[in-house]
N, CA, C, O and the ligand as a Tripos MOL2 file, in Angstrom:
@<TRIPOS>MOLECULE
protein
  249   247    63     0     0
PROTEIN
NO_CHARGES

@<TRIPOS>ATOM
      1 N          23.5200  -58.8430  -35.5350 N.3       1 MET1
      2 CA         22.4630  -58.0700  -34.8110 C.3       1 MET1
      3 C          22.9770  -57.5750  -33.4560 C.2       1 MET1
      4 O          23.7340  -58.2660  -32.7740 O.2       1 MET1
      5 N          22.5820  -56.4540  -33.1080 N.am      2 SER2
      6 CA         23.0730  -55.9200  -31.8440 C.3       2 SER2
      7 C          22.0060  -56.1200  -30.7740 C.2       2 SER2
      8 O          20.8130  -55.9760  -31.0400 O.2       2 SER2
      9 N          22.4820  -56.4800  -29.4600 N.am      3 ASP3
     10 CA         21.5030  -56.6690  -28.4940 C.3       3 ASP3
     11 C          21.6610  -55.5430  -27.4240 C.2       3 ASP3
     12 O          21.2560  -55.7000  -26.2720 O.2       3 ASP3
     13 N          22.2250  -54.4820  -27.8250 N.am      4 GLU4
     14 CA         22.3140  -53.2710  -26.9110 C.3       4 GLU4
     15 C          20.9250  -52.7490  -26.8300 C.2       4 GLU4
     16 O          20.1410  -52.7770  -27.7780 O.2       4 GLU4
     17 N          20.6420  -52.2390  -25.5760 N.am      5 PRO5
     18 CA         19.2490  -51.5860  -25.4740 C.3       5 PRO5
     19 C          19.1930  -50.3490  -26.3780 C.2       5 PRO5
     20 O          20.1650  -49.6500  -26.6630 O.2       5 PRO5
     21 N          18.0030  -50.1770  -26.7700 N.am      6 THR6
     22 CA         17.7550  -49.0190  -27.6320 C.3       6 THR6
     23 C          17.8540  -47.7770  -26.7930 C.2       6 THR6
     24 O          17.2100  -47.6440  -25.7520 O.2       6 THR6
     25 N          18.6970  -46.8500  -27.2800 N.am      7 LYS7
     26 CA         18.8180  -45.6150  -26.6480 C.3       7 LYS7
     27 C          17.5700  -44.7030  -26.8750 C.2       7 LYS7
     28 O          17.0510  -44.6150  -27.9870 O.2       7 LYS7
     29 N          17.1240  -44.0510  -25.8190 N.am      8 LEU8
     30 CA         16.1030  -43.1200  -26.0580 C.3       8 LEU8
     31 C          16.7190  -41.8440  -26.7030 C.2       8 LEU8
     32 O          17.8300  -41.4340  -26.3650 O.2       8 LEU8
     33 N          16.0070  -41.2780  -27.5750 N.am      9 ALA9
     34 CA         16.5310  -40.0370  -28.2200 C.3       9 ALA9
     35 C          16.5780  -38.9760  -27.1370 C.2       9 ALA9
     36 O          15.7710  -38.9700  -26.2080 O.2       9 ALA9
     37 N          17.5470  -38.0730  -27.2810 N.am     10 GLU10
     38 CA         17.6990  -37.0710  -26.2370 C.3      10 GLU10
     39 C          16.4900  -36.1880  -26.1800 C.2      10 GLU10
     40 O          15.9550  -35.8060  -27.2200 O.2      10 GLU10
     41 N          16.0520  -35.8600  -25.0160 N.am     11 GLY11
     42 CA         14.8480  -35.0020  -24.8260 C.3      11 GLY11
     43 C          13.5280  -35.7870  -24.7360 C.2      11 GLY11
     44 O          12.4500  -35.1970  -24.6640 O.2      11 GLY11
     45 N          13.6320  -37.1270  -24.7430 N.am     12 MET12
     46 CA         12.4600  -38.0270  -24.6260 C.3      12 MET12
     47 C          11.9750  -38.1470  -23.2250 C.2      12 MET12
     48 O          10.7830  -38.2520  -22.9350 O.2      12 MET12
     49 N          13.0060  -38.1240  -22.3250 N.am     13 THR13
     50 CA         12.6700  -38.2720  -20.8890 C.3      13 THR13
     51 C          12.9380  -36.9090  -20.1780 C.2      13 THR13
     52 O          14.0020  -36.3050  -20.3190 O.2      13 THR13
     53 N          11.9160  -36.4660  -19.4110 N.am     14 PRO14
     54 CA         12.1230  -35.1000  -18.6760 C.3      14 PRO14
     55 C          13.2090  -35.3240  -17.6460 C.2      14 PRO14
     56 O          13.3130  -36.3820  -17.0250 O.2      14 PRO14
     57 N          14.0100  -34.2930  -17.4900 N.am     15 ALA15
     58 CA         15.0640  -34.3040  -16.3420 C.3      15 ALA15
     59 C          14.3540  -34.5410  -15.0770 C.2      15 ALA15
     60 O          13.1690  -34.2220  -14.9710 O.2      15 ALA15
     61 N          15.0390  -35.1100  -14.0630 N.am     16 PRO16
     62 CA         14.3770  -35.3190  -12.7670 C.3      16 PRO16
     63 C          13.8760  -33.9620  -12.1860 C.2      16 PRO16
     64 O          12.7810  -33.8890  -11.6300 O.2      16 PRO16
     65 N          14.6450  -32.9680  -12.3190 N.am     17 ARG17
     66 CA         14.1140  -31.6500  -11.7450 C.3      17 ARG17
     67 C          12.8910  -31.2250  -12.3860 C.2      17 ARG17
     68 O          11.9950  -30.6860  -11.7380 O.2      17 ARG17
     69 N          12.8050  -31.4540  -13.6990 N.am     18 GLU18
     70 CA         11.6120  -31.0050  -14.4940 C.3      18 GLU18
     71 C          10.4490  -31.8030  -14.0260 C.2      18 GLU18
     72 O           9.3640  -31.2550  -13.8310 O.2      18 GLU18
     73 N          10.6400  -33.1350  -13.8310 N.am     19 ARG19
     74 CA          9.5240  -33.9680  -13.3420 C.3      19 ARG19
     75 C           8.9600  -33.5050  -11.9650 C.2      19 ARG19
     76 O           7.7500  -33.5050  -11.7350 O.2      19 ARG19
     77 N           9.8770  -33.1200  -11.0840 N.am     20 ALA20
     78 CA          9.4600  -32.6760   -9.7710 C.3      20 ALA20
     79 C           8.6720  -31.4290   -9.8740 C.2      20 ALA20
     80 O           7.7050  -31.2420   -9.1350 O.2      20 ALA20
     81 N           9.0380  -30.5900  -10.7400 N.am     21 ARG21
     82 CA          8.3560  -29.3160  -10.8590 C.3      21 ARG21
     83 C           6.9150  -29.6070  -11.2640 C.2      21 ARG21
     84 O           5.9840  -28.9670  -10.7740 O.2      21 ARG21
     85 N           6.7370  -30.5780  -12.1640 N.am     22 VAL22
     86 CA          5.3600  -30.8570  -12.6960 C.3      22 VAL22
     87 C           4.5340  -31.7460  -11.7620 C.2      22 VAL22
     88 O           3.3350  -31.5380  -11.5820 O.2      22 VAL22
     89 N           5.1930  -32.7250  -11.1810 N.am     23 LEU23
     90 CA          4.4750  -33.6960  -10.3780 C.3      23 LEU23
     91 C           4.6430  -33.6320   -8.8230 C.2      23 LEU23
     92 O           4.0400  -34.3810   -8.0550 O.2      23 LEU23
     93 N           5.4960  -32.6900   -8.4520 N.am     24 GLY24
     94 CA          5.9020  -32.6780   -7.0300 C.3      24 GLY24
     95 C           4.9720  -31.9860   -6.1090 C.2      24 GLY24
     96 O           5.2860  -31.8530   -4.9260 O.2      24 GLY24
     97 N           3.8340  -31.5310   -6.5740 N.am     25 HIS25
     98 CA          2.9550  -30.8580   -5.6860 C.3      25 HIS25
     99 C           1.7720  -31.7080   -5.1420 C.2      25 HIS25
    100 O           0.9740  -32.2620   -5.8980 O.2      25 HIS25
    101 N           1.7050  -31.7800   -3.7800 N.am     26 THR26
    102 CA          0.5780  -32.4260   -3.1960 C.3      26 THR26
    103 C          -0.1910  -31.4300   -2.4250 C.2      26 THR26
    104 O           0.3330  -30.4090   -1.9810 O.2      26 THR26
    105 N          -1.4860  -31.7420   -2.2600 N.am     27 CYS27
    106 CA         -2.3700  -30.8270   -1.5490 C.3      27 CYS27
    107 C          -1.9370  -30.5240   -0.0810 C.2      27 CYS27
    108 O          -1.5720  -31.4370    0.6600 O.2      27 CYS27
    109 N          -1.9810  -29.3420    0.2850 N.am     28 GLU28
    110 CA         -1.5400  -28.8470    1.6620 C.3      28 GLU28
    111 C          -2.5640  -29.0090    2.6560 C.2      28 GLU28
    112 O          -2.2780  -28.8550    3.8440 O.2      28 GLU28
    113 N          -3.7590  -29.3130    2.2820 N.am     29 HIS29
    114 CA         -4.8240  -29.4580    3.2780 C.3      29 HIS29
    115 C          -4.4970  -30.6500    4.1860 C.2      29 HIS29
    116 O          -4.0720  -31.7140    3.7360 O.2      29 HIS29
    117 N          -4.7180  -30.4150    5.5000 N.am     30 GLU30
    118 CA         -4.2720  -31.4410    6.5080 C.3      30 GLU30
    119 C          -4.9350  -32.7160    6.2280 C.2      30 GLU30
    120 O          -6.1550  -32.7710    6.0760 O.2      30 GLU30
    121 N          -4.1350  -33.7980    6.1510 N.am     31 GLY31
    122 CA         -4.7230  -35.1170    5.9770 C.3      31 GLY31
    123 C          -4.9100  -35.5000    4.5820 C.2      31 GLY31
    124 O          -5.2440  -36.6510    4.3010 O.2      31 GLY31
    125 N          -4.7100  -34.5740    3.6540 N.am     32 CYS32
    126 CA         -4.9720  -34.7440    2.2540 C.3      32 CYS32
    127 C          -3.6110  -34.8400    1.4850 C.2      32 CYS32
    128 O          -2.7790  -33.9370    1.5660 O.2      32 CYS32
    129 N          -3.4280  -35.9070    0.7780 N.am     33 ASP33
    130 CA         -2.1410  -35.9670    0.0330 C.3      33 ASP33
    131 C          -2.3530  -36.1870   -1.4530 C.2      33 ASP33
    132 O          -1.5000  -36.7840   -2.1090 O.2      33 ASP33
    133 N          -3.4810  -35.7170   -2.0100 N.am     34 LYS34
    134 CA         -3.7990  -35.8660   -3.3410 C.3      34 LYS34
    135 C          -2.8560  -34.9390   -4.1730 C.2      34 LYS34
    136 O          -2.2470  -33.9920   -3.6770 O.2      34 LYS34
    137 N          -2.7960  -35.2980   -5.4640 N.am     35 HIS35
    138 CA         -1.9940  -34.4020   -6.3210 C.3      35 HIS35
    139 C          -2.6740  -33.0920   -6.3780 C.2      35 HIS35
    140 O          -3.8980  -33.0240   -6.4920 O.2      35 HIS35
    141 N          -1.9180  -32.0570   -6.3020 N.am     36 ALA36
    142 CA         -2.4630  -30.6840   -6.2540 C.3      36 ALA36
    143 C          -2.2720  -30.0230   -7.6020 C.2      36 ALA36
    144 O          -1.1610  -29.7910   -8.0770 O.2      36 ALA36
    145 N          -3.4540  -29.7270   -8.2060 N.am     37 GLY37
    146 CA         -3.3660  -29.1820   -9.5120 C.3      37 GLY37
    147 C          -3.5700  -27.7160   -9.5240 C.2      37 GLY37
    148 O          -3.5140  -27.0750  -10.5740 O.2      37 GLY37
    149 N          -3.8140  -27.1610   -8.3400 N.am     38 PHE38
    150 CA         -4.1180  -25.7500   -8.1390 C.3      38 PHE38
    151 C          -3.0510  -24.9900   -7.3360 C.2      38 PHE38
    152 O          -2.9090  -25.2300   -6.1370 O.2      38 PHE38
    153 N          -2.3400  -24.1300   -7.9390 N.am     39 GLY39
    154 CA         -1.2760  -23.3660   -7.1800 C.3      39 GLY39
    155 C          -1.7750  -21.9630   -6.8910 C.2      39 GLY39
    156 O          -2.4330  -21.3180   -7.7070 O.2      39 GLY39
    157 N          -1.4370  -21.5330   -5.7180 N.am     40 PHE40
    158 CA         -1.7400  -20.1150   -5.3130 C.3      40 PHE40
    159 C          -0.4660  -19.4920   -4.8150 C.2      40 PHE40
    160 O           0.2800  -20.0680   -4.0230 O.2      40 PHE40
    161 N          -0.2440  -18.3000   -5.3030 N.am     41 ASN41
    162 CA          0.8780  -17.5430   -4.7370 C.3      41 ASN41
    163 C           0.7490  -16.1330   -5.0070 C.2      41 ASN41
    164 O           0.1040  -15.7540   -5.9850 O.2      41 ASN41
    165 N           1.3270  -15.3030   -4.1990 N.am     42 ARG42
    166 CA          1.5190  -13.9090   -4.4100 C.3      42 ARG42
    167 C           2.9000  -13.6240   -4.8120 C.2      42 ARG42
    168 O           3.8030  -14.4070   -4.5190 O.2      42 ARG42
    169 N           3.1290  -12.4580   -5.5180 N.am     43 PRO43
    170 CA          4.4510  -12.1930   -6.0180 C.3      43 PRO43
    171 C           5.4250  -12.1680   -4.8370 C.2      43 PRO43
    172 O           5.1030  -11.6570   -3.7640 O.2      43 PRO43
    173 N           6.6260  -12.7290   -5.0520 N.am     44 ARG44
    174 CA          7.6330  -12.7490   -3.9870 C.3      44 ARG44
    175 C           7.2850  -13.6610   -2.7770 C.2      44 ARG44
    176 O           7.9470  -13.5880   -1.7410 O.2      44 ARG44
    177 N           6.3160  -14.4600   -2.9050 N.am     45 GLN45
    178 CA          6.0120  -15.3870   -1.8390 C.3      45 GLN45
    179 C           6.0050  -16.8320   -2.2370 C.2      45 GLN45
    180 O           5.9390  -17.1480   -3.4250 O.2      45 GLN45
    181 N           6.0690  -17.6770   -1.3170 N.am     46 GLU46
    182 CA          6.0970  -19.1740   -1.6630 C.3      46 GLU46
    183 C           4.7290  -19.5430   -2.2500 C.2      46 GLU46
    184 O           3.7280  -18.8750   -1.9900 O.2      46 GLU46
    185 N           4.7060  -20.5730   -3.0130 N.am     47 SER47
    186 CA          3.4760  -21.0840   -3.6580 C.3      47 SER47
    187 C           2.8380  -22.0810   -2.6450 C.2      47 SER47
    188 O           3.5080  -22.7790   -1.8830 O.2      47 SER47
    189 N           1.5240  -22.0780   -2.7090 N.am     48 HIS48
    190 CA          0.7740  -23.0800   -1.9790 C.3      48 HIS48
    191 C          -0.1180  -23.8620   -2.9280 C.2      48 HIS48
    192 O          -0.7170  -23.3090   -3.8510 O.2      48 HIS48
    193 N          -0.1900  -25.1570   -2.6770 N.am     49 TRP49
    194 CA         -0.8120  -26.0150   -3.6680 C.3      49 TRP49
    195 C          -1.9250  -26.8620   -3.0260 C.2      49 TRP49
    196 O          -1.8030  -27.3860   -1.9190 O.2      49 TRP49
    197 N          -2.9900  -26.9550   -3.7800 N.am     50 PHE50
    198 CA         -4.1750  -27.6630   -3.3140 C.3      50 PHE50
    199 C          -4.8370  -28.5080   -4.3980 C.2      50 PHE50
    200 O          -4.7350  -28.1820   -5.5800 O.2      50 PHE50
    201 N          -5.5270  -29.6090   -4.0060 N.am     51 CYS51
    202 CA         -6.2960  -30.3580   -4.9470 C.3      51 CYS51
    203 C          -7.5210  -29.6660   -5.3030 C.2      51 CYS51
    204 O          -7.8000  -28.5970   -4.7600 O.2      51 CYS51
    205 N          -8.2870  -30.2070   -6.1940 N.am     52 PHE52
    206 CA         -9.5880  -29.6070   -6.6360 C.3      52 PHE52
    207 C         -10.5270  -29.4520   -5.4830 C.2      52 PHE52
    208 O         -11.2150  -28.4410   -5.3450 O.2      52 PHE52
    209 N         -10.5520  -30.5330   -4.6020 N.am     53 GLU53
    210 CA        -11.5090  -30.4660   -3.4950 C.3      53 GLU53
    211 C         -11.2270  -29.3720   -2.5360 C.2      53 GLU53
    212 O         -12.1520  -28.7810   -1.9790 O.2      53 GLU53
    213 N          -9.9350  -29.0700   -2.3150 N.am     54 HIS54
    214 CA         -9.5680  -28.0710   -1.3000 C.3      54 HIS54
    215 C          -8.9810  -26.8100   -1.9010 C.2      54 HIS54
    216 O          -8.2850  -26.0550   -1.2220 O.2      54 HIS54
    217 N          -9.2610  -26.5850   -3.1680 N.am     55 LYS55
    218 CA         -8.6460  -25.3560   -3.7790 C.3      55 LYS55
    219 C          -9.1390  -24.0960   -3.0460 C.2      55 LYS55
    220 O          -8.4810  -23.0560   -3.0470 O.2      55 LYS55
    221 N         -10.3230  -24.2290   -2.4190 N.am     56 ASP56
    222 CA        -10.8130  -23.0110   -1.7850 C.3      56 ASP56
    223 C          -9.8860  -22.5650   -0.5510 C.2      56 ASP56
    224 O          -9.8140  -21.3990   -0.1600 O.2      56 ASP56
    225 N          -9.2300  -23.5750   -0.0250 N.am     57 ASP57
    226 CA         -8.2200  -23.2640    1.0650 C.3      57 ASP57
    227 C          -7.1620  -22.3020    0.5550 C.2      57 ASP57
    228 O          -6.6320  -21.4900    1.3130 O.2      57 ASP57
    229 N          -6.8650  -22.3930   -0.6960 N.am     58 GLY58
    230 CA         -5.7940  -21.5620   -1.2490 C.3      58 GLY58
    231 C          -6.2100  -20.0680   -1.4220 C.2      58 GLY58
    232 O          -5.3460  -19.1980   -1.5360 O.2      58 GLY58
    233 N          -7.4930  -19.7920   -1.4400 N.am     59 GLU59
    234 CA         -7.9380  -18.3940   -1.6070 C.3      59 GLU59
    235 C          -7.2850  -17.4910   -0.5920 C.2      59 GLU59
    236 O          -6.8750  -16.3790   -0.9240 O.2      59 GLU59
    237 N          -7.1810  -17.9430    0.6300 N.am     60 ARG60
    238 CA         -6.6200  -17.1420    1.7460 C.3      60 ARG60
    239 C          -5.1110  -16.7950    1.5310 C.2      60 ARG60
    240 O          -4.5410  -15.9980    2.2760 O.2      60 ARG60
    241 N          -4.5430  -17.3560    0.5930 N.am     61 TYR61
    242 CA         -3.0600  -17.0820    0.2930 C.3      61 TYR61
    243 C          -3.0370  -16.0300   -0.7630 C.2      61 TYR61
    244 O          -1.9570  -15.5380   -1.0890 O.2      61 TYR61
    245 N          -4.2130  -15.6320   -1.3500 N.am     62 LEU62
    246 CA         -4.1430  -14.7040   -2.3970 C.3      62 LEU62
    247 C          -4.3770  -13.2870   -1.8960 C.2      62 LEU62
    248 O          -4.3510  -12.3420   -2.6840 O.2      62 LEU62
    249 ZN         -6.8360  -31.8040   -0.9390 Zn       63 ZN63
@<TRIPOS>BOND
     1     1     2 1
     2     2     3 1
     3     3     4 2
     4     3     5 am
     5     5     6 1
     6     6     7 1
     7     7     8 2
     8     7     9 am
     9     9    10 1
    10    10    11 1
    11    11    12 2
    12    11    13 am
    13    13    14 1
    14    14    15 1
    15    15    16 2
    16    15    17 am
    17    17    18 1
    18    18    19 1
    19    19    20 2
    20    19    21 am
    21    21    22 1
    22    22    23 1
    23    23    24 2
    24    23    25 am
    25    25    26 1
    26    26    27 1
    27    27    28 2
    28    27    29 am
    29    29    30 1
    30    30    31 1
    31    31    32 2
    32    31    33 am
    33    33    34 1
    34    34    35 1
    35    35    36 2
    36    35    37 am
    37    37    38 1
    38    38    39 1
    39    39    40 2
    40    39    41 am
    41    41    42 1
    42    42    43 1
    43    43    44 2
    44    43    45 am
    45    45    46 1
    46    46    47 1
    47    47    48 2
    48    47    49 am
    49    49    50 1
    50    50    51 1
    51    51    52 2
    52    51    53 am
    53    53    54 1
    54    54    55 1
    55    55    56 2
    56    55    57 am
    57    57    58 1
    58    58    59 1
    59    59    60 2
    60    59    61 am
    61    61    62 1
    62    62    63 1
    63    63    64 2
    64    63    65 am
    65    65    66 1
    66    66    67 1
    67    67    68 2
    68    67    69 am
    69    69    70 1
    70    70    71 1
    71    71    72 2
    72    71    73 am
    73    73    74 1
    74    74    75 1
    75    75    76 2
    76    75    77 am
    77    77    78 1
    78    78    79 1
    79    79    80 2
    80    79    81 am
    81    81    82 1
    82    82    83 1
    83    83    84 2
    84    83    85 am
    85    85    86 1
    86    86    87 1
    87    87    88 2
    88    87    89 am
    89    89    90 1
    90    90    91 1
    91    91    92 2
    92    91    93 am
    93    93    94 1
    94    94    95 1
    95    95    96 2
    96    95    97 am
    97    97    98 1
    98    98    99 1
    99    99   100 2
   100    99   101 am
   101   101   102 1
   102   102   103 1
   103   103   104 2
   104   103   105 am
   105   105   106 1
   106   106   107 1
   107   107   108 2
   108   107   109 am
   109   109   110 1
   110   110   111 1
   111   111   112 2
   112   111   113 am
   113   113   114 1
   114   114   115 1
   115   115   116 2
   116   115   117 am
   117   117   118 1
   118   118   119 1
   119   119   120 2
   120   119   121 am
   121   121   122 1
   122   122   123 1
   123   123   124 2
   124   123   125 am
   125   125   126 1
   126   126   127 1
   127   127   128 2
   128   127   129 am
   129   129   130 1
   130   130   131 1
   131   131   132 2
   132   131   133 am
   133   133   134 1
   134   134   135 1
   135   135   136 2
   136   135   137 am
   137   137   138 1
   138   138   139 1
   139   139   140 2
   140   139   141 am
   141   141   142 1
   142   142   143 1
   143   143   144 2
   144   143   145 am
   145   145   146 1
   146   146   147 1
   147   147   148 2
   148   147   149 am
   149   149   150 1
   150   150   151 1
   151   151   152 2
   152   151   153 am
   153   153   154 1
   154   154   155 1
   155   155   156 2
   156   155   157 am
   157   157   158 1
   158   158   159 1
   159   159   160 2
   160   159   161 am
   161   161   162 1
   162   162   163 1
   163   163   164 2
   164   163   165 am
   165   165   166 1
   166   166   167 1
   167   167   168 2
   168   167   169 am
   169   169   170 1
   170   170   171 1
   171   171   172 2
   172   171   173 am
   173   173   174 1
   174   174   175 1
   175   175   176 2
   176   175   177 am
   177   177   178 1
   178   178   179 1
   179   179   180 2
   180   179   181 am
   181   181   182 1
   182   182   183 1
   183   183   184 2
   184   183   185 am
   185   185   186 1
   186   186   187 1
   187   187   188 2
   188   187   189 am
   189   189   190 1
   190   190   191 1
   191   191   192 2
   192   191   193 am
   193   193   194 1
   194   194   195 1
   195   195   196 2
   196   195   197 am
   197   197   198 1
   198   198   199 1
   199   199   200 2
   200   199   201 am
   201   201   202 1
   202   202   203 1
   203   203   204 2
   204   203   205 am
   205   205   206 1
   206   206   207 1
   207   207   208 2
   208   207   209 am
   209   209   210 1
   210   210   211 1
   211   211   212 2
   212   211   213 am
   213   213   214 1
   214   214   215 1
   215   215   216 2
   216   215   217 am
   217   217   218 1
   218   218   219 1
   219   219   220 2
   220   219   221 am
   221   221   222 1
   222   222   223 1
   223   223   224 2
   224   223   225 am
   225   225   226 1
   226   226   227 1
   227   227   228 2
   228   227   229 am
   229   229   230 1
   230   230   231 1
   231   231   232 2
   232   231   233 am
   233   233   234 1
   234   234   235 1
   235   235   236 2
   236   235   237 am
   237   237   238 1
   238   238   239 1
   239   239   240 2
   240   239   241 am
   241   241   242 1
   242   242   243 1
   243   243   244 2
   244   243   245 am
   245   245   246 1
   246   246   247 1
   247   247   248 2
@<TRIPOS>SUBSTRUCTURE
     1 MET1         2 RESIDUE 1 A MET
     2 SER2         6 RESIDUE 1 A SER
     3 ASP3        10 RESIDUE 1 A ASP
     4 GLU4        14 RESIDUE 1 A GLU
     5 PRO5        18 RESIDUE 1 A PRO
     6 THR6        22 RESIDUE 1 A THR
     7 LYS7        26 RESIDUE 1 A LYS
     8 LEU8        30 RESIDUE 1 A LEU
     9 ALA9        34 RESIDUE 1 A ALA
    10 GLU10       38 RESIDUE 1 A GLU
    11 GLY11       42 RESIDUE 1 A GLY
    12 MET12       46 RESIDUE 1 A MET
    13 THR13       50 RESIDUE 1 A THR
    14 PRO14       54 RESIDUE 1 A PRO
    15 ALA15       58 RESIDUE 1 A ALA
    16 PRO16       62 RESIDUE 1 A PRO
    17 ARG17       66 RESIDUE 1 A ARG
    18 GLU18       70 RESIDUE 1 A GLU
    19 ARG19       74 RESIDUE 1 A ARG
    20 ALA20       78 RESIDUE 1 A ALA
    21 ARG21       82 RESIDUE 1 A ARG
    22 VAL22       86 RESIDUE 1 A VAL
    23 LEU23       90 RESIDUE 1 A LEU
    24 GLY24       94 RESIDUE 1 A GLY
    25 HIS25       98 RESIDUE 1 A HIS
    26 THR26      102 RESIDUE 1 A THR
    27 CYS27      106 RESIDUE 1 A CYS
    28 GLU28      110 RESIDUE 1 A GLU
    29 HIS29      114 RESIDUE 1 A HIS
    30 GLU30      118 RESIDUE 1 A GLU
    31 GLY31      122 RESIDUE 1 A GLY
    32 CYS32      126 RESIDUE 1 A CYS
    33 ASP33      130 RESIDUE 1 A ASP
    34 LYS34      134 RESIDUE 1 A LYS
    35 HIS35      138 RESIDUE 1 A HIS
    36 ALA36      142 RESIDUE 1 A ALA
    37 GLY37      146 RESIDUE 1 A GLY
    38 PHE38      150 RESIDUE 1 A PHE
    39 GLY39      154 RESIDUE 1 A GLY
    40 PHE40      158 RESIDUE 1 A PHE
    41 ASN41      162 RESIDUE 1 A ASN
    42 ARG42      166 RESIDUE 1 A ARG
    43 PRO43      170 RESIDUE 1 A PRO
    44 ARG44      174 RESIDUE 1 A ARG
    45 GLN45      178 RESIDUE 1 A GLN
    46 GLU46      182 RESIDUE 1 A GLU
    47 SER47      186 RESIDUE 1 A SER
    48 HIS48      190 RESIDUE 1 A HIS
    49 TRP49      194 RESIDUE 1 A TRP
    50 PHE50      198 RESIDUE 1 A PHE
    51 CYS51      202 RESIDUE 1 A CYS
    52 PHE52      206 RESIDUE 1 A PHE
    53 GLU53      210 RESIDUE 1 A GLU
    54 HIS54      214 RESIDUE 1 A HIS
    55 LYS55      218 RESIDUE 1 A LYS
    56 ASP56      222 RESIDUE 1 A ASP
    57 ASP57      226 RESIDUE 1 A ASP
    58 GLY58      230 RESIDUE 1 A GLY
    59 GLU59      234 RESIDUE 1 A GLU
    60 ARG60      238 RESIDUE 1 A ARG
    61 TYR61      242 RESIDUE 1 A TYR
    62 LEU62      246 RESIDUE 1 A LEU
    63 ZN63       249 GROUP 0 **** ****
């Protein structure tokens, strides 16, 4: 019997950069660091991210 750790199949774990893209946004509202599920951006401009509570703040970036 082998006691080598089981190797995860390739593609089972997201690359670090991919994880950051998905999970790396926190709300930009001052004092709020919740996960931001709502992104706002205009073409050729930086994105701004807000949580559900503060997503109205993002409207001014549109
Ligand atoms: Zn927020």
